[in-house]
DRENPA-3360 file (N, C-alpha, C; in nm, 2 decimals, always signed):
BEGIN
1 = QVQLVQSG = -4.93/-0.59/+7.79/-5.04/-0.52/+7.79/-5.14/-0.53/+7.95 ~ -5.15/-0.45/+8.03/-5.26/-0.48/+8.10/-5.37/-0.42/+8.11 ~ -5.49/-0.50/+8.14/-5.60/-0.47/+8.13/-5.71/-0.46/+8.27 ~ -5.78/-0.39/+8.29/-5.86/-0.39/+8.41/-6.00/-0.38/+8.36 ~ -6.06/-0.49/+8.46/-6.19/-0.51/+8.44/-6.25/-0.49/+8.59 ~ -6.35/-0.41/+8.59/-6.42/-0.34/+8.70/-6.58/-0.40/+8.74 ~ -6.59/-0.45/+8.87/-6.72/-0.48/+8.90/-6.76/-0.42/+9.05 ~ -6.90/-0.44/+9.07/-6.93/-0.41/+9.17/-7.03/-0.31/+9.21;
9 = GGSVQAGD = -7.03/-0.18/+9.09/-7.10/-0.12/+9.13/-7.29/-0.11/+9.14 ~ -7.34/+0.02/+9.14/-7.47/-0.04/+9.17/-7.54/+0.10/+9.20 ~ -7.69/+0.08/+9.28/-7.76/+0.19/+9.31/-7.79/+0.13/+9.46 ~ -7.79/+0.24/+9.56/-7.79/+0.20/+9.71/-7.86/+0.32/+9.77 ~ -7.92/+0.30/+9.90/-7.95/+0.39/+9.96/-7.84/+0.49/+10.05 ~ -7.87/+0.60/+10.12/-7.76/+0.66/+10.17/-7.74/+0.62/+10.30 ~ -7.59/+0.55/+10.35/-7.59/+0.50/+10.45/-7.52/+0.35/+10.44 ~ -7.56/+0.33/+10.31/-7.53/+0.18/+10.28/-7.38/+0.19/+10.24;
17 = SLRLSCVA = -7.32/+0.04/+10.21/-7.20/+0.01/+10.15/-7.21/-0.06/+10.07 ~ -7.10/-0.06/+9.96/-7.03/-0.12/+9.83/-6.91/-0.17/+9.83 ~ -6.89/-0.22/+9.77/-6.75/-0.28/+9.72/-6.71/-0.30/+9.58 ~ -6.62/-0.21/+9.53/-6.55/-0.20/+9.39/-6.45/-0.32/+9.38 ~ -6.45/-0.39/+9.27/-6.36/-0.48/+9.28/-6.29/-0.43/+9.10 ~ -6.15/-0.45/+9.08/-6.10/-0.45/+8.99/-5.97/-0.56/+8.99 ~ -6.01/-0.63/+8.87/-5.93/-0.76/+8.82/-5.83/-0.70/+8.71 ~ -5.69/-0.72/+8.76/-5.57/-0.70/+8.64/-5.52/-0.78/+8.58;
25 = SGRSFSTS = -5.51/-0.78/+8.46/-5.48/-0.91/+8.37/-5.32/-0.87/+8.34 ~ -5.20/-0.91/+8.37/-5.07/-0.86/+8.31/-4.99/-0.88/+8.40 ~ -4.89/-0.85/+8.39/-4.75/-0.89/+8.46/-4.73/-0.81/+8.56 ~ -4.76/-0.65/+8.54/-4.73/-0.54/+8.66/-4.80/-0.49/+8.76 ~ -4.91/-0.58/+8.78/-5.01/-0.53/+8.86/-4.93/-0.54/+9.05 ~ -4.88/-0.66/+9.05/-4.80/-0.69/+9.19/-4.69/-0.58/+9.22 ~ -4.65/-0.55/+9.12/-4.53/-0.42/+9.13/-4.61/-0.28/+9.12 ~ -4.69/-0.25/+9.09/-4.74/-0.13/+9.05/-4.82/-0.05/+9.14;
33 = AMGWFRQA = -4.84/+0.08/+9.17/-4.92/+0.14/+9.25/-5.07/+0.15/+9.18 ~ -5.17/+0.13/+9.24/-5.29/+0.17/+9.20/-5.38/+0.26/+9.24 ~ -5.51/+0.29/+9.17/-5.59/+0.41/+9.24/-5.73/+0.39/+9.19 ~ -5.79/+0.46/+9.25/-5.95/+0.50/+9.23/-5.98/+0.60/+9.23 ~ -6.07/+0.66/+9.11/-6.10/+0.77/+9.09/-6.24/+0.75/+9.05 ~ -6.33/+0.90/+9.02/-6.47/+0.87/+9.01/-6.46/+1.02/+8.94 ~ -6.59/+1.00/+8.85/-6.66/+1.15/+8.81/-6.77/+1.11/+8.75 ~ -6.82/+1.28/+8.84/-6.96/+1.30/+8.83/-7.03/+1.34/+8.71;
41 = PEREREFV = -7.13/+1.34/+8.67/-7.18/+1.44/+8.55/-7.16/+1.59/+8.55 ~ -7.09/+1.63/+8.42/-7.03/+1.74/+8.42/-6.96/+1.81/+8.52 ~ -6.85/+1.69/+8.55/-6.74/+1.75/+8.63/-6.61/+1.68/+8.62 ~ -6.51/+1.70/+8.62/-6.38/+1.65/+8.63/-6.37/+1.51/+8.69 ~ -6.28/+1.43/+8.65/-6.25/+1.32/+8.72/-6.17/+1.35/+8.85 ~ -6.22/+1.28/+8.93/-6.12/+1.34/+9.07/-6.08/+1.24/+9.16 ~ -6.00/+1.23/+9.23/-5.91/+1.12/+9.28/-5.97/+1.10/+9.43 ~ -5.99/+0.95/+9.44/-6.02/+0.89/+9.55/-5.98/+0.84/+9.65;
49 = ASISWNGG = -5.84/+0.73/+9.61/-5.77/+0.68/+9.68/-5.66/+0.61/+9.58 ~ -5.57/+0.58/+9.66/-5.43/+0.51/+9.60/-5.39/+0.41/+9.72 ~ -5.29/+0.30/+9.63/-5.24/+0.22/+9.75/-5.12/+0.21/+9.65 ~ -4.99/+0.21/+9.73/-4.85/+0.15/+9.70/-4.84/+0.01/+9.64 ~ -4.73/+0.02/+9.58/-4.72/-0.15/+9.50/-4.72/-0.25/+9.61 ~ -4.70/-0.22/+9.71/-4.69/-0.34/+9.81/-4.80/-0.34/+9.93 ~ -4.90/-0.23/+9.90/-5.01/-0.22/+10.00/-4.96/-0.15/+10.13 ~ -4.84/-0.09/+10.14/-4.78/-0.03/+10.25/-4.83/+0.07/+10.27;
57 = RTDYADSV = -4.85/+0.18/+10.19/-4.90/+0.32/+10.18/-5.04/+0.31/+10.11 ~ -5.13/+0.39/+10.16/-5.27/+0.41/+10.13/-5.30/+0.57/+10.12 ~ -5.37/+0.62/+10.07/-5.40/+0.78/+10.07/-5.53/+0.80/+10.02 ~ -5.61/+0.90/+10.05/-5.73/+0.92/+10.03/-5.78/+1.05/+10.02 ~ -5.87/+1.09/+9.94/-5.93/+1.22/+9.92/-5.98/+1.23/+10.06 ~ -6.00/+1.39/+10.09/-6.04/+1.42/+10.22/-6.21/+1.36/+10.22 ~ -6.26/+1.38/+10.11/-6.42/+1.35/+10.09/-6.47/+1.23/+10.12 ~ -6.35/+1.12/+10.13/-6.40/+0.98/+10.16/-6.29/+0.94/+10.29;
65 = NGRFMISR = -6.19/+1.02/+10.33/-6.12/+0.97/+10.45/-6.21/+0.92/+10.56 ~ -6.17/+0.76/+10.60/-6.27/+0.74/+10.70/-6.40/+0.66/+10.66 ~ -6.45/+0.65/+10.56/-6.54/+0.57/+10.48/-6.49/+0.49/+10.42 ~ -6.42/+0.53/+10.28/-6.35/+0.42/+10.19/-6.26/+0.37/+10.24 ~ -6.23/+0.23/+10.19/-6.06/+0.16/+10.21/-6.03/+0.12/+10.08 ~ -5.93/+0.14/+10.04/-5.86/+0.09/+9.93/-5.76/-0.07/+9.97 ~ -5.75/-0.15/+9.90/-5.67/-0.28/+9.95/-5.64/-0.35/+9.82 ~ -5.56/-0.42/+9.82/-5.53/-0.51/+9.69/-5.48/-0.65/+9.76;
73 = DHAKNTLY = -5.52/-0.75/+9.64/-5.48/-0.87/+9.68/-5.39/-0.95/+9.57 ~ -5.26/-0.93/+9.61/-5.18/-0.99/+9.49/-5.20/-1.12/+9.42 ~ -5.27/-1.21/+9.54/-5.29/-1.36/+9.47/-5.40/-1.36/+9.40 ~ -5.49/-1.26/+9.38/-5.59/-1.26/+9.31/-5.61/-1.17/+9.20 ~ -5.48/-1.08/+9.18/-5.45/-0.96/+9.11/-5.60/-0.86/+9.10 ~ -5.62/-0.84/+9.21/-5.74/-0.76/+9.23/-5.72/-0.65/+9.34 ~ -5.78/-0.52/+9.28/-5.80/-0.43/+9.34/-5.92/-0.42/+9.39 ~ -5.97/-0.34/+9.54/-6.08/-0.30/+9.58/-6.09/-0.20/+9.64;
81 = LQMNSLKP = -6.23/-0.17/+9.66/-6.25/-0.01/+9.70/-6.39/-0.05/+9.78 ~ -6.33/-0.07/+9.93/-6.48/-0.05/+10.00/-6.53/+0.03/+10.07 ~ -6.65/+0.06/+10.03/-6.73/+0.18/+10.03/-6.83/+0.17/+10.13 ~ -6.82/+0.29/+10.26/-6.92/+0.25/+10.33/-6.98/+0.40/+10.37 ~ -7.08/+0.40/+10.43/-7.17/+0.52/+10.49/-7.16/+0.61/+10.37 ~ -7.22/+0.58/+10.26/-7.21/+0.63/+10.15/-7.34/+0.75/+10.15 ~ -7.30/+0.87/+10.09/-7.40/+0.99/+10.06/-7.42/+1.02/+9.92 ~ -7.51/+1.06/+9.92/-7.55/+1.10/+9.77/-7.45/+1.20/+9.68;
89 = EDSAVYYC = -7.36/+1.24/+9.75/-7.26/+1.32/+9.67/-7.15/+1.21/+9.63 ~ -7.16/+1.08/+9.66/-7.03/+1.00/+9.63/-7.10/+0.93/+9.48 ~ -7.21/+0.97/+9.45/-7.25/+0.92/+9.31/-7.19/+0.95/+9.20 ~ -7.12/+0.87/+9.13/-7.06/+0.88/+9.01/-7.03/+0.75/+8.94 ~ -6.94/+0.80/+8.83/-6.87/+0.67/+8.75/-6.73/+0.66/+8.83 ~ -6.72/+0.52/+8.88/-6.59/+0.50/+8.96/-6.47/+0.39/+8.87 ~ -6.37/+0.44/+8.88/-6.26/+0.39/+8.78/-6.13/+0.36/+8.85 ~ -6.09/+0.23/+8.83/-5.93/+0.19/+8.87/-5.86/+0.21/+8.77;
97 = AGEVRQGG = -5.75/+0.28/+8.81/-5.62/+0.28/+8.73/-5.50/+0.25/+8.79 ~ -5.38/+0.21/+8.67/-5.27/+0.12/+8.75/-5.18/+0.23/+8.69 ~ -5.06/+0.22/+8.70/-4.92/+0.27/+8.67/-4.84/+0.17/+8.59 ~ -4.78/+0.19/+8.50/-4.69/+0.09/+8.45/-4.57/+0.08/+8.53 ~ -4.51/+0.22/+8.58/-4.38/+0.25/+8.68/-4.39/+0.11/+8.77 ~ -4.30/+0.05/+8.80/-4.27/-0.05/+8.90/-4.25/+0.04/+9.03 ~ -4.30/-0.01/+9.16/-4.27/+0.03/+9.28/-4.29/+0.18/+9.35 ~ -4.42/+0.21/+9.26/-4.47/+0.34/+9.26/-4.56/+0.32/+9.42;
105 = LGSSSTER = -4.57/+0.48/+9.49/-4.64/+0.47/+9.62/-4.79/+0.56/+9.61 ~ -4.81/+0.56/+9.46/-4.93/+0.59/+9.44/-4.98/+0.75/+9.42 ~ -5.05/+0.80/+9.36/-5.07/+0.92/+9.32/-5.21/+0.97/+9.32 ~ -5.22/+1.12/+9.35/-5.36/+1.16/+9.35/-5.40/+1.22/+9.19 ~ -5.27/+1.23/+9.11/-5.30/+1.23/+8.99/-5.32/+1.14/+8.87 ~ -5.42/+1.20/+8.78/-5.48/+1.10/+8.67/-5.37/+1.10/+8.59 ~ -5.27/+1.17/+8.57/-5.14/+1.15/+8.45/-5.07/+1.08/+8.50 ~ -5.05/+1.04/+8.64/-4.95/+0.95/+8.65/-5.01/+0.81/+8.63;
113 = YDYWGQGT = -5.11/+0.79/+8.59/-5.17/+0.62/+8.56/-5.17/+0.60/+8.44 ~ -5.14/+0.50/+8.37/-5.12/+0.46/+8.21/-5.22/+0.39/+8.18 ~ -5.30/+0.29/+8.27/-5.42/+0.21/+8.22/-5.51/+0.22/+8.30 ~ -5.64/+0.22/+8.27/-5.77/+0.23/+8.34/-5.86/+0.13/+8.30 ~ -5.96/+0.10/+8.40/-6.09/+0.02/+8.38/-6.16/+0.09/+8.29 ~ -6.28/+0.02/+8.30/-6.38/+0.08/+8.19/-6.51/+0.14/+8.28 ~ -6.49/+0.15/+8.38/-6.56/+0.22/+8.48/-6.72/+0.17/+8.53 ~ -6.76/+0.21/+8.65/-6.87/+0.14/+8.73/-6.94/+0.23/+8.78;
121 = PVTVSS = -7.07/+0.26/+8.74/-7.15/+0.37/+8.81/-7.18/+0.31/+8.94 ~ -7.20/+0.40/+9.05/-7.24/+0.40/+9.18/-7.36/+0.52/+9.19 ~ -7.47/+0.48/+9.22/-7.58/+0.58/+9.24/-7.62/+0.56/+9.40 ~ -7.60/+0.67/+9.50/-7.65/+0.68/+9.62/-7.78/+0.77/+9.60 ~ -7.90/+0.72/+9.65/-7.98/+0.78/+9.68/-8.05/+0.86/+9.83 ~ -8.09/+0.93/+9.85/-8.10/+1.02/+9.97/-8.28/+0.95/+10.03;
% end
């Protein structure tokens, strides 16, 4: 069974940067696609970014493209989300997620992911 433990959230000012981390335990991290999602109060969970099993493909939501970057370090079993030029509308609880299926390219659908991190809040003030 895979567990994901997140860190790195917090409260910042608009224009600041944050980096979220997601450490995976278990044997499937290096062979499975991963993703980041977020959920603001009273809103559905939405796609932020995904990365293929080998890091060769990344995809982003239009709202974060050019400002956020997803990456992974297999040696550390860690997924990252570098968030730059943060805006108040980026405020949400952020979740990392992983697939059990091996060799995936990543997906924007929550239904494709089998395990989730605990969530970490990000608050951006104007």
